[in-house]
NUDRENTOR-512065 format. One record per atom (N, C-alpha, C): residue in three letters; x, y, z. Coordinates in steps of 0.05 Angstrom, whole numbers, plus 32768, in hexadecimal, padded with zeros to 4 digits. Each point is the difference from the previous one (the first is absolute). Example, Ala and Ser with C-alpha at 12.3 -4.5 7.8 and 13.67 -1.06 7.14 Angstrom:
// residues 2
ALA81087F8E809C
ALA7FEE80188000
ALA801280188000
SER7FF980157FF2
SER801080188001
SER7FF18016800E
END
This chain:
// residues 179
UNK80137FE77FFE
UNK7FF180188004
UNK800C80187FFF
UNK7FF480177FFB
UNK800D801D7FFB
UNK7FF5800E8013
UNK800F80178011
UNK7FF480128012
UNK800B801B7FF3
UNK7FF0801A8008
UNK800D80188001
UNK800280077FE5
UNK7FF07FF87FE7
UNK800280027FE6
UNK7FF480217FFB
UNK8012800C7FF3
UNK7FFF801C7FF8
UNK800A80017FE5
UNK7FEB80117FF2
UNK800480057FE3
UNK8003801B7FFC
UNK8015800F7FF9
UNK8003801B7FFA
UNK7FFD800A7FE3
UNK7FF680107FF7
UNK7FF480017FDE
UNK800780208002
UNK800E80007FE9
UNK8009801E7FFB
UNK7FF780067FE5
UNK7FE980097FFB
UNK7FED80067FE6
UNK801080167FF5
UNK7FFE80037FE9
UNK8007801E7FF0
UNK7FED80148009
UNK800C801A8001
UNK7FF08014800D
UNK7FEA80067FEF
UNK80007FFE7FE9
UNK7FE780097FEB
UNK7FE67FE88005
UNK80077FE88010
UNK7FEC7FED8000
UNK7FFA8001801D
UNK7FE57FFC8009
UNK7FF77FF8801A
UNK7FFB7FE78006
UNK80067FF4801A
UNK80027FE98004
UNK7FEC7FF78011
UNK7FEC7FE97FFE
UNK7FF07FF58016
UNK80077FE38002
UNK7FF97FF48019
UNK80057FE88005
UNK7FE87FEC8008
UNK80027FE47FFD
UNK7FEE7FED800A
UNK800F7FE87FFE
UNK7FF47FF28012
UNK80107FE27FFF
UNK7FF47FEB800D
UNK80077FE58003
UNK7FF17FEC800D
UNK80197FF58007
UNK7FFF7FF5801F
UNK7FF580098013
UNK800480238000
UNK7FE5800E8011
UNK8004801D7FFC
UNK8014800A8011
UNK8015800F7FF0
UNK8017800D8011
UNK7FF18019800E
UNK801A8009800A
UNK800080188011
UNK801080147FEE
UNK7FEF80147FF9
UNK801280157FE9
UNK8000801B8011
UNK801B80097FFF
UNK800780198005
UNK801280107FED
UNK7FEF80107FF2
UNK800E80107FE8
UNK80097FE87FEA
UNK80167FFF7FF9
UNK80097FEA7FEA
UNK800E7FE8800B
UNK7FF57FFC801C
UNK800F7FE9800E
UNK7FEB7FEB8005
UNK80037FE57FF8
UNK7FED7FF28005
UNK800C7FEA8011
UNK7FF07FF98017
UNK80097FEE8014
UNK7FF07FE58004
UNK80097FE98004
UNK7FF17FEE8009
UNK800F7FED801A
UNK7FEF7FFD8017
UNK80107FF98014
UNK800C7FE57FFE
UNK7FF17FEF7FF3
UNK800D7FE27FFD
UNK7FEE7FF67FE5
UNK80127FE67FF9
UNK7FF77FF07FED
UNK80087FE58003
UNK7FEB7FF18004
UNK80087FE58006
UNK800A7FED7FE9
UNK80147FED800C
UNK800C7FEE7FE4
UNK7FEB7FF47FEE
UNK800D80037FEB
UNK7FEC7FF47FE6
UNK7FE6800F7FFC
UNK8000801B8008
UNK7FE780117FF9
UNK800B80147FEC
UNK7FEB80127FFA
UNK800380117FEF
UNK7FF6801C8006
UNK800E80157FF1
UNK7FF2801B8007
UNK800780107FE6
UNK7FF180117FFA
UNK800580127FEC
UNK7FF8801C8005
UNK800E80147FF1
UNK7FF780218004
UNK7FFA80037FE4
UNK7FED80157FFE
UNK7FF980097FE2
UNK8007801A8008
UNK8010800C7FED
UNK800680217FFE
UNK7FF5800C7FE9
UNK7FF080128003
UNK7FF0800C7FF0
UNK800A801C7FFD
UNK800480077FE4
UNK800F80197FFD
UNK7FEE80107FF0
UNK7FFA8017800C
UNK7FEE80137FF3
UNK800E80187FF2
UNK7FF6800B7FEB
UNK8012800F7FEF
UNK7FFC80228007
UNK8014800A8007
UNK80028019800A
UNK800680167FE9
UNK80187FF77FF6
UNK800E80117FE7
UNK80117FEE7FEE
UNK800380077FE9
UNK80107FEE7FF0
UNK801F80038004
UNK80127FEB7FFE
UNK801B80037FFE
UNK800B7FED7FE9
UNK801980077FF3
UNK80077FEE7FF1
UNK80047FE58003
UNK800E7FFA8017
UNK80027FE5800B
UNK7FFF8003801E
UNK7FF37FE7800A
UNK7FFA8004801E
UNK800C7FE0800C
UNK800880068019
UNK800E7FE3800B
UNK7FEF7FFE8018
UNK7FF97FE88007
UNK7FF07FF9801A
UNK80177FEB800D
UNK800D800B8017
UNK800F7FF38011
UNK7FF67FF6801A
UNK800B7FE9800B
UNK7FF87FFD801D
UNK80117FEE8006
UNK7FFB7FF5801B
UNK800A7FEA8011
UNK7FF47FF28012
UNK80027FEA8005
UNK7FF47FEA800C
UNK80127FF58014
UNK7FFA8006801B
UNK80147FF68015
UNK7FE97FEC8016
UNK800C7FEB800D
UNK7FF57FED800A
UNK80157FF68017
UNK7FF67FF28015
UNK80147FED8011
UNK7FF27FE97FFD
UNK80177FEC8000
UNK7FFC7FE57FF7
UNK80147FED8017
UNK7FFE7FF17FFB
UNK80147FEC8010
UNK801D80037FFA
UNK8001800D7FE3
UNK801C80087FFD
UNK800B80188005
UNK7FF08015800D
UNK800180178009
UNK7FF780147FF1
UNK8001801A8000
UNK7FF880167FF2
UNK80067FF57FE2
UNK7FED80017FEC
UNK80037FFF7FE4
UNK7FF080177FF5
UNK800E800A7FE6
UNK7FF680117FED
UNK7FFE80017FEA
UNK7FED80067FEE
UNK80037FFE7FE2
UNK7FF780187FF7
UNK801080117FEC
UNK7FF980157FEF
UNK7FF57FFE7FE4
UNK7FF4800E7FFB
UNK7FF07FFD7FE4
UNK7FFD801B7FF4
UNK800180007FE6
UNK7FFA80187FF3
UNK7FF27FF77FE2
UNK7FEB80147FF9
UNK7FF57FF87FE2
UNK7FFC801D7FF6
UNK800580007FE6
UNK7FFC80187FED
UNK7FE880057FF5
UNK7FF080188005
UNK7FE980027FF7
UNK800480157FE3
UNK7FFE7FF77FEB
UNK800180107FEA
UNK7FE2800B7FF8
UNK7FFC80157FF5
UNK7FEC80107FF6
UNK7FEB7FEF7FF5
UNK800F7FF17FEA
UNK7FE77FF07FF5
UNK7FF37FEA8015
UNK800D7FF78015
UNK7FF37FF08013
UNK7FE78011800D
UNK7FFE801A7FFB
UNK7FE980068011
UNK7FEE80127FEE
UNK80057FFE7FE3
UNK7FE880097FF0
UNK7FF37FEF7FEA
UNK7FE880047FFB
UNK7FEF7FF07FF5
UNK7FF4800C7FE5
UNK7FFD7FF47FE8
UNK7FF9800E7FE7
UNK7FE1800A8004
UNK7FF780107FF7
UNK7FE580097FFF
UNK7FF780067FE7
UNK7FE77FF87FF9
UNK7FFA7FFE7FE3
UNK7FED801D7FFF
UNK800880137FEE
UNK7FF2801A7FFE
UNK800080067FDF
UNK7FE5800B7FFF
UNK7FFE80097FE1
UNK801580187FFE
UNK8005800D7FE9
UNK800C80187FF7
UNK7FF48016800F
UNK7FE380037FFE
UNK7FF28013800A
UNK7FFD7FFE8021
UNK7FFE7FEB800B
UNK80017FFF801D
UNK801E80078005
UNK80137FFA7FF7
UNK801D800A8006
UNK7FFB801E8000
UNK7FFC800B7FE9
UNK7FFF80207FFF
UNK7FF1800B8013
UNK7FEB7FF6800D
UNK7FEB800D800D
UNK800C8001801E
UNK80117FE68001
UNK80098000801F
UNK801E80107FFF
UNK800E7FFF7FEC
UNK801780138000
UNK7FFD801B8006
UNK7FEA800C7FF4
UNK7FFA80188002
UNK7FF6800E8022
UNK7FFB7FEC800F
UNK7FF78002801A
UNK80197FFB8012
UNK80177FF67FFA
UNK80117FF8800E
UNK801B80188001
UNK7FFA80167FF2
UNK801780138004
UNK80177FFD7FE9
UNK8013800C8005
UNK801A80017FEC
UNK80117FE87FFA
UNK80007FF48011
UNK800F7FE38003
UNK8021800A8007
UNK80127FEC7FFD
UNK801980038000
UNK80107FF67FEB
UNK801280107FF6
UNK80067FFA7FE5
UNK80217FFB8004
UNK800A7FE47FF2
UNK80177FF78003
UNK800B7FF87FDF
UNK801D80097FFE
UNK800A7FFB7FE3
UNK80127FEB8008
UNK7FFC7FE97FED
UNK80167FEC8003
UNK800F7FFE7FE4
UNK801A80008005
UNK800F7FFD7FE8
UNK801C7FF98008
UNK80107FEE7FF4
UNK7FF87FF07FEC
UNK7FE87FEC8009
UNK7FF07FF97FE8
UNK7FF07FEB8005
UNK80017FE77FEA
UNK7FFC7FE8800B
UNK80057FEB7FED
UNK7FE47FF97FF0
UNK7FEC800C8009
UNK7FE380017FF1
UNK800580127FE6
UNK80037FF57FE8
UNK7FFA800D7FE6
UNK7FE880087FF3
UNK7FE97FF08008
UNK7FE880087FF3
UNK7FE77FFD801B
UNK7FEF80147FFA
UNK7FEB7FFD8014
UNK7FF27FE48004
UNK7FFF7FF17FEC
UNK7FF57FE48006
UNK80167FEF8014
UNK801880057FF6
UNK80137FF58018
UNK7FFE800A801E
UNK7FFA801D8002
UNK7FFF800A8018
UNK7FE17FF1800C
UNK7FEB80047FF2
UNK7FEB7FF5800F
UNK7FFC7FE28004
UNK80117FEE7FF0
UNK80047FE88009
UNK80137FFA8019
UNK801480118007
UNK801080028017
UNK7FF280088019
UNK7FEC80157FF9
UNK7FEF800C8015
UNK7FEA7FE88009
UNK7FF67FF07FF4
UNK7FF37FED8000
UNK80047FE98010
UNK801B7FF77FF5
UNK800E7FE6800C
UNK801280038017
UNK800C80188005
UNK801580088016
UNK7FF8800F8010
UNK7FE580147FFB
UNK7FF980108015
UNK7FE57FF8800D
UNK7FF27FEC7FF0
UNK7FE57FFA8007
UNK7FEA801A7FF9
UNK8004800E7FEE
UNK7FF080177FF9
UNK7FF67FF97FE4
UNK7FE2800B7FFD
UNK7FF57FF97FEA
UNK800580177FEC
UNK800A7FF97FE7
UNK800380137FE8
UNK7FE180067FF8
UNK7FF780168004
UNK7FE680057FF6
UNK800280097FE3
UNK800B80117FF8
UNK800280057FDE
UNK801C800F7FFD
UNK80067FF47FE6
UNK8017800B7FF3
UNK7FF680117FE7
UNK800B801C8004
UNK7FF880127FE3
UNK801C800C7FF9
UNK800F7FFD7FEA
UNK8015800A7FF6
UNK80197FF38015
UNK800B80168009
UNK80167FF9800F
UNK7FF78003801A
UNK7FE67FFF800C
UNK7FF580018018
UNK7FF77FE6800C
UNK80027FFB8019
UNK7FF47FEA800C
UNK7FF380088020
UNK7FE37FFC7FFE
UNK7FF48005801C
UNK7FFA7FE58009
UNK80077FFD8021
UNK7FF47FE5800E
UNK7FFB80098018
UNK7FF57FEC800C
UNK7FF480028019
UNK80007FE58015
UNK800880078017
UNK80047FEB8012
UNK7FF38005801B
UNK80017FF38013
UNK7FF38005801D
UNK80147FEF8012
UNK800480138018
UNK80137FF2801A
UNK7FEB7FEF8009
UNK800C7FE58003
UNK7FF37FE88010
UNK7FF78007801C
UNK7FE87FFD8005
UNK7FF880038017
UNK7FF5801B800A
UNK800D80187FF3
UNK7FF980188009
UNK7FEC80137FEE
UNK7FFC7FF37FE5
UNK7FF1800C7FEF
UNK800A80187FF1
UNK8015800B800A
UNK801280147FF4
UNK80047FFC7FDF
UNK7FEE800D7FF1
UNK800280017FE6
UNK801C800E7FF3
UNK800E7FF57FEC
UNK8015800D7FF3
UNK7FFE80017FE4
UNK800480167FF4
UNK7FFA80027FE0
UNK801D800B7FF8
UNK80087FF57FEB
UNK8018800B7FF6
UNK7FFE80027FDE
UNK801180197FFC
UNK7FFC80087FE6
UNK801F80037FF8
UNK80087FF37FE7
UNK801C7FFB7FFD
UNK800280097FDD
UNK800D80107FFD
UNK800E800B7FE6
UNK801D7FF57FFA
UNK7FFC7FEF7FEB
UNK801A7FFA7FF8
UNK800E80147FE9
UNK802080028007
UNK800D801B7FEE
UNK80177FEA7FF6
UNK80007FF17FEA
UNK80127FF67FF3
UNK8015800E7FF9
UNK8000801B7FFA
UNK801380127FF5
UNK80148005801A
UNK7FF680008019
UNK80108000801A
UNK80057FE9800C
UNK7FF47FE97FF2
UNK80057FE88012
UNK7FF48002801C
UNK7FE880088001
UNK7FF57FFF801B
UNK7FE180017FFE
UNK7FF68004801E
UNK7FE37FFE7FFE
UNK7FF880128019
UNK7FED800E7FF5
UNK7FF580158017
UNK7FEA7FF58007
UNK7FFF7FFE8023
UNK7FE87FEE800D
UNK7FF480198010
UNK7FE47FFC7FFE
UNK7FF48015801C
UNK7FF17FE9800C
UNK80008000801A
UNK7FF07FED800E
UNK7FEC8010800F
UNK7FE87FFD8003
UNK7FED8008800C
UNK7FF27FEB8011
UNK7FF2800D8018
UNK7FF67FEB8014
UNK7FEA800A800F
UNK7FEE7FF38009
UNK7FEC80088011
UNK80088006801C
UNK801B7FFB8007
UNK800D800A8015
UNK800C80187FFD
UNK8003800B7FEC
UNK801280147FF4
UNK801C7FF87FFF
UNK8007800D7FE7
UNK80247FEE7FF3
UNK80117FFE8016
END
């Protein structure tokens, strides 16, 4: 059996963590504690992360410490949470996209150069497969796409304009939570 089981979680500051488990743990902030666990039994903790703000890359770190007949033991862990892990595609028509875009404000502009995307079709394909964002429509050198943050309902709209002469893409991101 194990005693004094403590899990310390260090979530990224842009994600809010909440915890539950079986058997029901004592929770103090990001510290999850179980008094004991009998031999050959199991326990689990569910860490639920709520979206507060976007970040390019996030890491969830933690450590589990416990006492056994071998003394004090600990195990550290880390998992990387990428932006596509929290995004989901959302189907919108071009008209719905335009109506929502107009209510969200000006958005945030980003210039990316150089880019390995050479065509709007290649960009749309990458947005769909790598970012979990739905390409709504491609018109000329421009692509509009829509996604939603998992669990939070935050809608994300993206307008991208390819500039092959400058080997770049001008991206404007707009969101129901502000850019």
